[in-house]
C-alpha positions as CSV (number, residue, x, y, z in Angstrom):
1,M,42.9,79.0,49.7
2,T,42.1,78.2,53.5
3,R,38.9,79.3,55.0
4,S,40.7,81.9,57.2
5,S,42.7,83.3,54.4
6,W,40.7,86.6,54.1
7,W,40.9,87.2,57.8
8,I,44.6,86.5,57.7
9,A,45.1,89.1,54.8
10,L,43.1,91.6,56.9
11,C,44.7,91.0,60.0
12,C,48.3,91.2,58.1
13,S,47.3,94.4,56.7
14,L,46.4,95.8,60.0
15,F,49.4,94.7,61.7
16,T,52.2,94.9,59.1
17,L,53.4,98.2,60.3
18,V,53.8,97.3,64.1
19,G,54.9,93.6,63.2
20,C,53.2,92.6,66.4
21,Q,52.5,88.7,66.0
22,S,50.8,88.8,69.6
23,A,48.4,91.4,68.4
24,Y,47.8,89.3,65.3
25,Y,46.9,86.3,67.0
26,S,44.7,88.1,69.3
27,A,42.8,89.6,66.5
28,M,42.4,86.3,64.9
29,E,41.0,84.7,68.0
30,Q,38.6,87.6,68.3
31,V,37.0,86.5,65.0
32,G,37.0,82.9,66.1
33,Y,40.2,81.6,64.8
34,H,42.6,80.1,67.4
35,K,46.2,79.2,67.1
36,R,45.7,75.8,66.6
37,E,43.3,76.4,63.7
38,I,45.8,78.9,62.4
39,L,48.5,76.2,62.5
40,A,46.5,73.6,60.7
41,D,45.8,76.1,57.9
42,R,49.4,77.1,57.7
43,V,50.5,73.5,57.6
44,E,48.0,72.9,54.7
45,D,49.5,75.9,52.9
46,A,53.1,74.5,53.5
47,R,52.1,71.2,52.2
48,E,50.5,73.0,49.0
49,S,53.7,75.1,48.4
50,Q,55.8,71.9,48.7
51,E,53.7,70.2,46.2
52,E,53.9,73.3,43.9
53,A,57.7,73.3,44.3
54,Q,57.9,69.6,43.5
55,A,56.0,70.2,40.3
56,Q,58.3,73.2,39.5
57,F,61.4,71.2,40.1
58,S,60.2,68.3,37.9
59,S,59.5,70.8,35.1
60,A,63.0,72.3,35.4
61,L,64.4,68.7,35.0
62,E,62.3,68.2,32.0
63,Q,63.6,71.4,30.5
64,M,67.1,70.4,31.2
65,K,66.5,67.0,29.6
66,T,65.4,68.9,26.4
67,L,68.5,71.0,26.6
68,V,70.7,67.9,26.8
69,A,69.1,66.3,23.9
70,F,69.4,69.6,21.9
71,D,70.3,68.8,18.2
72,G,70.0,71.8,16.2
73,G,67.6,74.8,16.4
74,D,67.2,78.1,18.3
75,L,69.7,77.6,21.2
76,E,68.9,81.0,22.6
77,A,65.1,80.2,23.0
78,V,66.3,77.0,24.7
79,Y,68.5,79.2,27.0
80,D,65.4,81.5,27.8
81,K,63.4,78.5,29.0
82,V,66.2,77.2,31.1
83,R,66.4,80.7,32.8
84,G,62.8,80.8,33.3
85,E,62.8,77.4,34.9
86,Y,65.5,78.3,37.3
87,E,63.7,81.6,38.3
88,D,60.4,79.7,38.8
89,A,62.2,77.1,41.0
90,K,63.9,79.8,43.0
91,D,60.5,81.4,43.6
92,A,58.9,78.1,44.5
93,A,61.8,77.4,46.8
94,E,61.5,80.8,48.6
95,A,57.6,80.3,49.0
96,V,58.3,77.0,50.9
97,S,60.8,78.6,53.1
98,D,58.2,81.4,54.0
99,Q,55.5,78.9,54.5
100,I,57.9,76.9,56.9
101,D,58.6,79.8,58.8
102,G,55.0,80.9,59.2
103,V,54.3,77.3,60.4
104,N,56.8,77.6,63.1
105,D,56.0,80.9,64.3
106,V,52.5,80.0,65.0
107,A,53.4,76.7,66.4
108,E,55.8,78.2,68.9
109,A,53.2,80.7,70.0
110,M,50.9,77.9,70.5
111,F,53.1,75.7,72.6
112,D,54.3,78.7,74.8
113,E,50.6,79.6,75.4
114,W,49.7,75.9,76.2
115,E,52.6,75.8,78.6
116,R,51.8,79.0,80.5
117,E,48.1,77.9,80.9
118,L,49.0,74.5,82.5
119,T,49.3,76.5,85.7
120,Q,45.8,77.8,85.5
121,Y,44.5,74.2,86.1
122,Q,42.7,73.5,89.5
123,S,42.5,69.7,88.7
124,A,45.7,67.8,89.0
125,N,44.4,65.1,86.8
126,L,43.4,67.4,84.0
127,R,46.7,69.3,84.2
128,R,48.6,66.1,83.8
129,T,46.5,65.0,81.0
130,S,47.0,68.2,79.1
131,E,50.9,68.1,79.8
132,T,50.8,64.8,78.3
133,K,48.9,65.9,75.2
134,L,51.2,69.0,75.0
135,R,54.3,66.6,75.1
136,E,52.9,64.4,72.3
137,T,51.6,67.1,70.0
138,R,55.2,68.7,70.5
139,Q,57.0,65.6,69.4
140,R,54.8,65.0,66.3
141,Y,55.4,68.7,65.5
142,D,59.1,68.5,65.8
143,S,59.0,65.4,63.4
144,M,56.9,67.2,60.8
145,L,59.3,70.5,61.2
146,T,62.5,68.3,60.8
147,A,61.0,66.7,57.7
148,M,60.1,70.1,56.2
149,R,63.6,71.5,57.0
150,Q,65.4,68.6,55.5
151,A,63.3,68.9,52.3
152,E,64.0,72.9,52.3
153,A,67.8,72.2,52.6
154,K,67.6,69.7,49.7
155,M,66.5,72.5,47.3
156,E,69.6,74.8,47.7
157,P,72.1,72.3,46.1
158,V,69.6,71.8,43.2
159,L,69.1,75.8,42.7
160,R,72.9,76.3,42.7
161,R,73.3,73.7,40.0
162,L,70.4,75.1,37.9
163,K,72.1,78.6,38.1
164,D,75.3,77.1,37.1
165,N,73.8,75.7,33.9
166,E,72.1,78.9,33.3
167,L,75.0,81.1,33.7
168,Y,77.3,78.7,31.7
169,L,74.8,78.7,28.8
170,K,74.2,82.3,28.9
171,H,78.0,82.8,28.0
172,N,78.4,79.9,25.8
173,L,75.4,79.6,23.5
174,N,76.8,76.6,21.6
175,A,76.8,72.8,21.2
176,A,79.9,72.6,23.3
177,A,78.3,74.3,26.3
178,V,75.4,71.8,25.9
179,G,77.9,68.8,26.0
180,A,79.4,70.3,29.1
181,I,76.1,70.7,31.0
182,G,75.1,67.3,29.8
183,Q,78.1,65.7,31.6
184,E,76.7,66.9,34.9
185,F,72.9,66.0,34.1
186,D,72.8,62.7,36.1
187,T,74.0,64.6,39.2
188,L,71.3,67.1,38.8
189,E,68.7,64.4,38.1
190,R,69.7,62.7,41.3
191,D,69.5,65.7,43.3
192,I,66.1,66.7,42.2
193,E,64.9,63.2,43.0
194,R,66.0,63.6,46.4
195,V,64.3,66.8,46.9
196,I,61.0,65.2,45.7
197,A,61.4,62.2,48.0
198,E,62.2,64.6,50.9
199,M,59.1,66.6,50.1
200,N,57.0,63.5,49.9
201,R,58.1,62.7,53.3
202,A,57.5,66.1,54.7
203,I,53.8,66.0,53.2
204,A,53.2,62.8,54.9
205,E,54.4,64.0,57.9
206,S,52.1,67.0,57.6
207,D,49.1,65.0,56.9
208,R,49.8,62.8,60.1
209,F,50.3,66.1,62.1
210,I,47.1,67.8,60.9
211,A,45.2,64.5,61.6
212,S,46.5,64.5,65.1
213,L,45.3,68.2,66.0
């Protein structure tokens, strides 16, 4: 939990009904947390959600390995675990998407404010320096967001495959169904490995971005 979490929860409760992000950010600034700090906290939260999603997708893969290797026993119990892993993976993926959306929301607000305030400078030298900093920060942010969105996009095909497996097993609780699922296991494994690799890249970009703020 980040240091501003309880303030965020408080402000969210205050402004949920009106849905006013500008009022939310103003309230946060009044208690000492500016957009740059909120952005850093949200990037950290997004990184944590990606790490949790990595662990969940890995867990789902391990459960599918157990299913493919099934050799007698309670197949319905195995199905229940497969279904549970799919639901947990789906929830983890949704959490990642929500966190990325939150990052993008505050980032756009911060960049818009920064751009507007450039006109307030009296010193041309300081304005040019700030413009350069804004451009560099925006470029680093865009690289990070692209990495996050690419990792996010890789999750959907995996979720579809997990759902297919869960549905097929649900209606065909027998060894033949396990064999049919096993034929597609290699593809699922590759897809999950790609997701994990993309998330590692996004996490590394997040670390670099936070260090630059």
